[in-house]
ZAZALUM-328665 format. One record per atom (N, C-alpha, C, O, CB): x, y, z; residue in three letters. Coordinates in steps of 0.2 Angstrom, whole numbers, padded with zeros to 4 digits, always signed. Glycine has a CB too. Example, Ala and Ser with C-alpha at 12.3 -4.5 7.8 and 13.67 -1.06 7.14 Angstrom:
REM residues 2
+0066-0028+0039ALA;+0062-0022+0039ALA;+0066-0016+0039ALA;+0071-0017+0042ALA;+0057-0022+0045ALA;+0064-0011+0035SER;+0068-0005+0036SER;+0064+0000+0039SER;+0067+0006+0040SER;+0070-0003+0029SER;
This chain:
REM residues 109
+0562-0206-0157UNK;+0563-0207-0164UNK;+0557-0205-0168UNK;+0557-0202-0174UNK;+0566-0213-0166UNK;+0551-0207-0166UNK;+0545-0206-0169UNK;+0543-0199-0170UNK;+0540-0197-0175UNK;+0539-0210-0166UNK;+0544-0195-0165UNK;+0543-0188-0165UNK;+0547-0185-0170UNK;+0545-0180-0174UNK;+0544-0185-0158UNK;+0554-0187-0171UNK;+0558-0184-0176UNK;+0556-0185-0183UNK;+0556-0181-0187UNK;+0566-0186-0174UNK;+0554-0192-0184UNK;+0551-0194-0191UNK;+0545-0190-0192UNK;+0544-0188-0198UNK;+0550-0201-0191UNK;+0541-0189-0187UNK;+0535-0185-0189UNK;+0536-0178-0191UNK;+0533-0175-0195UNK;+0530-0185-0183UNK;+0541-0175-0187UNK;+0543-0168-0189UNK;+0546-0167-0196UNK;+0544-0163-0199UNK;+0548-0165-0183UNK;+0551-0172-0197UNK;+0554-0172-0204UNK;+0549-0173-0209UNK;+0549-0170-0214UNK;+0559-0177-0204UNK;+0544-0178-0208UNK;+0539-0179-0213UNK;+0535-0173-0214UNK;+0533-0171-0220UNK;+0535-0185-0211UNK;+0533-0169-0209UNK;+0529-0163-0209UNK;+0533-0158-0213UNK;+0530-0154-0217UNK;+0527-0161-0202UNK;+0539-0157-0212UNK;+0543-0152-0215UNK;+0543-0154-0223UNK;+0543-0149-0227UNK;+0550-0152-0212UNK;+0544-0160-0224UNK;+0545-0162-0232UNK;+0538-0161-0235UNK;+0538-0159-0241UNK;+0547-0170-0232UNK;+0532-0163-0232UNK;+0526-0162-0234UNK;+0524-0154-0235UNK;+0522-0152-0240UNK;+0520-0165-0230UNK;+0526-0150-0231UNK;+0525-0143-0231UNK;+0530-0140-0237UNK;+0527-0136-0241UNK;+0527-0140-0224UNK;+0536-0142-0237UNK;+0540-0140-0243UNK;+0538-0142-0250UNK;+0538-0138-0254UNK;+0547-0142-0242UNK;+0535-0148-0250UNK;+0532-0151-0256UNK;+0526-0147-0258UNK;+0525-0145-0264UNK;+0531-0158-0256UNK;+0522-0145-0253UNK;+0516-0141-0255UNK;+0518-0134-0257UNK;+0515-0131-0261UNK;+0511-0141-0249UNK;+0523-0131-0254UNK;+0525-0125-0255UNK;+0528-0124-0263UNK;+0527-0120-0266UNK;+0531-0122-0251UNK;+0532-0129-0265UNK;+0534-0130-0271UNK;+0529-0130-0277UNK;+0529-0127-0282UNK;+0539-0136-0272UNK;+0524-0134-0275UNK;+0518-0135-0280UNK;+0514-0128-0280UNK;+0512-0126-0285UNK;+0513-0141-0277UNK;+0514-0125-0274UNK;+0510-0118-0274UNK;+0514-0113-0278UNK;+0511-0109-0282UNK;+0509-0116-0267UNK;+0521-0113-0278UNK;+0525-0109-0282UNK;+0524-0110-0289UNK;+0524-0106-0293UNK;+0532-0109-0280UNK;+0524-0116-0291UNK;+0523-0118-0298UNK;+0516-0116-0300UNK;+0515-0114-0306UNK;+0523-0126-0299UNK;+0511-0116-0296UNK;+0504-0114-0298UNK;+0504-0106-0299UNK;+0501-0103-0304UNK;+0499-0116-0293UNK;+0508-0103-0295UNK;+0509-0095-0296UNK;+0512-0094-0302UNK;+0511-0089-0305UNK;+0512-0092-0290UNK;+0518-0098-0303UNK;+0521-0097-0310UNK;+0517-0098-0316UNK;+0518-0094-0321UNK;+0527-0102-0310UNK;+0512-0102-0316UNK;+0508-0103-0321UNK;+0504-0097-0323UNK;+0502-0095-0328UNK;+0503-0109-0320UNK;+0502-0093-0317UNK;+0498-0087-0318UNK;+0503-0081-0320UNK;+0501-0077-0324UNK;+0495-0085-0312UNK;+0509-0080-0317UNK;+0513-0074-0318UNK;+0517-0074-0324UNK;+0519-0069-0326UNK;+0517-0074-0312UNK;+0519-0080-0327UNK;+0524-0080-0332UNK;+0521-0078-0339UNK;+0515-0078-0340UNK;+0527-0087-0333UNK;+0525-0075-0343UNK;+0522-0071-0349UNK;+0520-0076-0355UNK;+0515-0074-0359UNK;+0527-0066-0351UNK;+0523-0081-0356UNK;+0522-0085-0362UNK;+0521-0093-0360UNK;+0523-0095-0355UNK;+0527-0084-0368UNK;+0520-0096-0365UNK;+0519-0104-0365UNK;+0525-0107-0362UNK;+0524-0111-0357UNK;+0517-0107-0371UNK;+0531-0106-0365UNK;+0537-0109-0363UNK;+0539-0108-0356UNK;+0541-0113-0352UNK;+0542-0108-0368UNK;+0539-0102-0354UNK;+0541-0101-0347UNK;+0535-0103-0342UNK;+0537-0106-0336UNK;+0541-0093-0346UNK;+0529-0103-0344UNK;+0524-0106-0339UNK;+0525-0114-0339UNK;+0524-0117-0333UNK;+0517-0105-0342UNK;+0526-0117-0344UNK;+0528-0124-0344UNK;+0534-0126-0340UNK;+0534-0131-0337UNK;+0528-0127-0352UNK;+0539-0122-0341UNK;+0545-0123-0337UNK;+0544-0123-0329UNK;+0546-0127-0325UNK;+0551-0118-0339UNK;+0540-0117-0328UNK;+0538-0116-0320UNK;+0534-0122-0318UNK;+0535-0124-0312UNK;+0535-0110-0319UNK;+0530-0124-0322UNK;+0525-0130-0319UNK;+0529-0136-0319UNK;+0528-0140-0314UNK;+0519-0131-0324UNK;+0533-0138-0324UNK;+0536-0145-0324UNK;+0542-0145-0319UNK;+0542-0151-0316UNK;+0539-0146-0331UNK;+0546-0140-0318UNK;+0551-0141-0313UNK;+0549-0141-0306UNK;+0551-0145-0302UNK;+0556-0135-0314UNK;+0544-0137-0304UNK;+0541-0137-0298UNK;+0537-0143-0296UNK;+0537-0145-0291UNK;+0538-0130-0296UNK;+0534-0145-0301UNK;+0530-0151-0300UNK;+0534-0157-0299UNK;+0532-0161-0294UNK;+0525-0152-0307UNK;+0539-0158-0302UNK;+0544-0164-0301UNK;+0547-0163-0294UNK;+0546-0168-0290UNK;+0549-0164-0306UNK;+0549-0158-0292UNK;+0552-0157-0285UNK;+0547-0157-0280UNK;+0548-0160-0275UNK;+0556-0151-0285UNK;+0541-0154-0281UNK;+0536-0154-0276UNK;+0533-0161-0275UNK;+0532-0163-0269UNK;+0530-0149-0278UNK;+0532-0164-0280UNK;+0529-0171-0279UNK;+0534-0176-0276UNK;+0532-0180-0272UNK;+0527-0174-0286UNK;+0540-0175-0278UNK;+0546-0179-0275UNK;+0546-0178-0267UNK;+0546-0183-0264UNK;+0552-0177-0278UNK;+0545-0172-0265UNK;+0546-0170-0258UNK;+0539-0173-0255UNK;+0540-0175-0249UNK;+0546-0163-0257UNK;+0534-0172-0258UNK;+0527-0174-0255UNK;+0528-0182-0254UNK;+0526-0185-0249UNK;+0521-0172-0259UNK;+0530-0185-0259UNK;+0530-0193-0259UNK;+0535-0195-0254UNK;+0534-0200-0250UNK;+0532-0196-0266UNK;+0541-0192-0253UNK;+0546-0193-0248UNK;+0543-0192-0241UNK;+0544-0196-0236UNK;+0552-0189-0249UNK;+0539-0187-0240UNK;+0536-0186-0233UNK;+0531-0191-0232UNK;+0530-0193-0226UNK;+0533-0179-0233UNK;+0527-0193-0237UNK;+0522-0199-0236UNK;+0526-0205-0235UNK;+0523-0209-0231UNK;+0518-0199-0242UNK;+0532-0207-0238UNK;+0535-0213-0237UNK;+0538-0213-0229UNK;+0538-0218-0226UNK;+0541-0213-0241UNK;+0540-0207-0227UNK;+0542-0207-0220UNK;+0536-0208-0215UNK;+0537-0212-0210UNK;+0545-0200-0218UNK;+0530-0206-0217UNK;+0524-0207-0213UNK;+0522-0215-0213UNK;+0520-0217-0207UNK;+0519-0203-0215UNK;+0523-0218-0218UNK;+0521-0225-0219UNK;+0526-0230-0216UNK;+0524-0235-0214UNK;+0519-0227-0226UNK;+0532-0228-0216UNK;+0537-0233-0213UNK;+0539-0238-0219UNK;+0538-0237-0225UNK;+0535-0237-0207UNK;+0542-0243-0217UNK;+0544-0248-0222UNK;+0539-0253-0223UNK;+0538-0259-0220UNK;+0551-0252-0219UNK;+0534-0251-0227UNK;+0528-0255-0229UNK;+0528-0256-0237UNK;+0532-0253-0240UNK;+0522-0253-0226UNK;+0523-0260-0239UNK;+0522-0260-0246UNK;+0519-0254-0249UNK;+0520-0252-0255UNK;+0516-0266-0247UNK;+0516-0250-0245UNK;+0514-0243-0247UNK;+0520-0239-0249UNK;+0519-0235-0254UNK;+0509-0240-0241UNK;+0525-0239-0245UNK;+0531-0235-0246UNK;+0534-0237-0253UNK;+0537-0233-0257UNK;+0536-0236-0241UNK;+0534-0244-0254UNK;+0537-0246-0261UNK;+0532-0243-0266UNK;+0535-0241-0272UNK;+0537-0254-0261UNK;+0526-0243-0266UNK;+0521-0241-0271UNK;+0522-0233-0272UNK;+0522-0231-0277UNK;+0514-0242-0269UNK;+0523-0229-0266UNK;+0525-0222-0267UNK;+0532-0221-0270UNK;+0532-0216-0274UNK;+0525-0219-0260UNK;+0536-0225-0269UNK;+0543-0225-0273UNK;+0542-0226-0280UNK;+0545-0223-0284UNK;+0548-0230-0270UNK;+0538-0231-0282UNK;+0537-0232-0289UNK;+0533-0226-0292UNK;+0535-0225-0298UNK;+0532-0239-0290UNK;+0529-0223-0289UNK;+0525-0217-0292UNK;+0530-0212-0292UNK;+0530-0208-0297UNK;+0519-0215-0287UNK;+0535-0211-0288UNK;+0540-0206-0288UNK;+0545-0207-0294UNK;+0546-0202-0297UNK;+0544-0206-0282UNK;+0547-0213-0295UNK;+0551-0215-0301UNK;+0547-0213-0308UNK;+0550-0211-0312UNK;+0553-0222-0301UNK;+0541-0215-0308UNK;+0537-0214-0314UNK;+0536-0206-0315UNK;+0537-0204-0321UNK;+0529-0216-0313UNK;+0535-0202-0310UNK;+0535-0195-0311UNK;+0541-0192-0313UNK;+0542-0188-0317UNK;+0532-0191-0304UNK;+0547-0195-0310UNK;+0554-0192-0311UNK;+0555-0193-0319UNK;+0559-0189-0322UNK;+0559-0196-0307UNK;+0553-0199-0322UNK;+0554-0200-0329UNK;+0549-0197-0334UNK;+0551-0195-0339UNK;+0555-0207-0330UNK;+0543-0197-0332UNK;+0538-0195-0336UNK;+0537-0188-0337UNK;+0536-0185-0342UNK;+0531-0198-0334UNK;+0537-0184-0331UNK;+0536-0177-0331UNK;+0541-0173-0336UNK;+0539-0169-0340UNK;+0537-0174-0324UNK;+0548-0174-0336UNK;+0552-0170-0340UNK;+0551-0173-0348UNK;+0551-0168-0352UNK;+0559-0172-0338UNK;+0549-0179-0349UNK;+0548-0181-0355UNK;+0542-0178-0358UNK;+0542-0176-0364UNK;+0548-0189-0356UNK;+0537-0178-0354UNK;+0530-0175-0357UNK;+0531-0167-0358UNK;+0529-0165-0363UNK;+0525-0176-0352UNK;+0535-0164-0354UNK;+0536-0157-0355UNK;+0540-0156-0361UNK;+0539-0151-0365UNK;+0540-0154-0349UNK;+0545-0160-0362UNK;+0549-0159-0369UNK;+0545-0160-0375UNK;+0545-0156-0380UNK;+0555-0164-0368UNK;+0541-0165-0375UNK;+0536-0167-0380UNK;+0531-0161-0381UNK;+0530-0160-0387UNK;+0533-0174-0379UNK;+0529-0159-0376UNK;+0524-0153-0377UNK;+0527-0147-0380UNK;+0524-0144-0384UNK;+0521-0152-0370UNK;+0533-0145-0377UNK;+0537-0139-0380UNK;+0539-0140-0387UNK;+0538-0136-0391UNK;+0543-0138-0376UNK;+0541-0146-0389UNK;+0543-0148-0396UNK;+0537-0147-0401UNK;+0537-0145-0406UNK;+0546-0154-0397UNK;+0531-0150-0398UNK;+0525-0150-0402UNK;+0523-0142-0403UNK;+0520-0140-0409UNK;+0519-0154-0399UNK;+0523-0138-0398UNK;+0521-0131-0398UNK;+0526-0128-0403UNK;+0523-0123-0407UNK;+0521-0128-0392UNK;+0532-0129-0403UNK;+0537-0126-0407UNK;+0536-0128-0415UNK;+0536-0123-0419UNK;+0544-0127-0405UNK;+0534-0134-0416UNK;+0533-0136-0423UNK;+0527-0134-0425UNK;+0526-0133-0432UNK;+0533-0144-0423UNK;+0522-0132-0421UNK;+0516-0129-0423UNK;+0516-0122-0425UNK;+0511-0118-0427UNK;+0510-0130-0418UNK;+0522-0119-0423UNK;+0523-0112-0425UNK;+0523-0107-0419UNK;+0523-0101-0420UNK;+0519-0110-0430UNK;+0522-0110-0413UNK;+0522-0105-0407UNK;+0529-0103-0405UNK;+0533-0107-0403UNK;+0518-0109-0401UNK;+0531-0097-0406UNK;+0537-0095-0405UNK;+0538-0092-0398UNK;+0533-0089-0395UNK;+0539-0089-0410UNK;+0544-0093-0394UNK;+0545-0090-0388UNK;+0545-0082-0388UNK;+0547-0079-0393UNK;+0551-0093-0384UNK;+0542-0079-0382UNK;+0543-0072-0382UNK;+0550-0070-0380UNK;+0553-0073-0375UNK;+0538-0070-0376UNK;+0553-0066-0384UNK;+0559-0063-0382UNK;+0559-0057-0377UNK;+0555-0053-0378UNK;+0563-0062-0389UNK;+0564-0057-0373UNK;+0564-0052-0368UNK;+0571-0050-0366UNK;+0576-0055-0367UNK;+0560-0053-0362UNK;+0573-0045-0364UNK;+0580-0043-0362UNK;+0582-0038-0367UNK;+0580-0037-0373UNK;+0584-0049-0362UNK;+0588-0035-0366UNK;+0591-0030-0370UNK;+0595-0034-0376UNK;+0598-0039-0375UNK;+0596-0026-0366UNK;+0594-0031-0382UNK;+0598-0034-0388UNK;+0594-0039-0391UNK;+0596-0042-0396UNK;+0605-0036-0386UNK;+0588-0041-0389UNK;+0584-0046-0392UNK;+0581-0044-0398UNK;+0578-0039-0398UNK;+0579-0049-0387UNK;+0582-0048-0403UNK;+0580-0046-0410UNK;+0573-0050-0411UNK;+0574-0056-0413UNK;+0585-0047-0416UNK;+0567-0047-0411UNK;+0561-0051-0412UNK;+0561-0054-0419UNK;+0556-0059-0420UNK;+0555-0047-0411UNK;+0565-0052-0424UNK;+0564-0054-0431UNK;+0568-0061-0432UNK;+0566-0065-0437UNK;+0566-0049-0436UNK;+0572-0063-0427UNK;+0576-0069-0427UNK;+0572-0074-0424UNK;+0569-0073-0419UNK;+0583-0068-0425UNK;+0572-0080-0426UNK;+0568-0086-0423UNK;+0571-0088-0417UNK;+0568-0093-0414UNK;+0567-0092-0428UNK;
């Protein structure tokens, strides 16, 4: 059973690291502030969740696992809220999203 938990934990840690890496690449490749922020916030929430779950499997049923679960809940609630507040502040300051695609009229807000 210990080997299976180690393998599952390793897979979760690897997947979480991969999601965080994809979010970092999204920060570089996306064209404007809003899409960069979306790429970072979505992958960060999922990546950190998988990393914390993998670490909880490694520690077993201990106080450390409870602390990791509390950190996971904090990230789950704070990250989307902070992203929304940041996007709203940027929009209110006049930063307009870049429009792309056919039929997009750049003169409309």
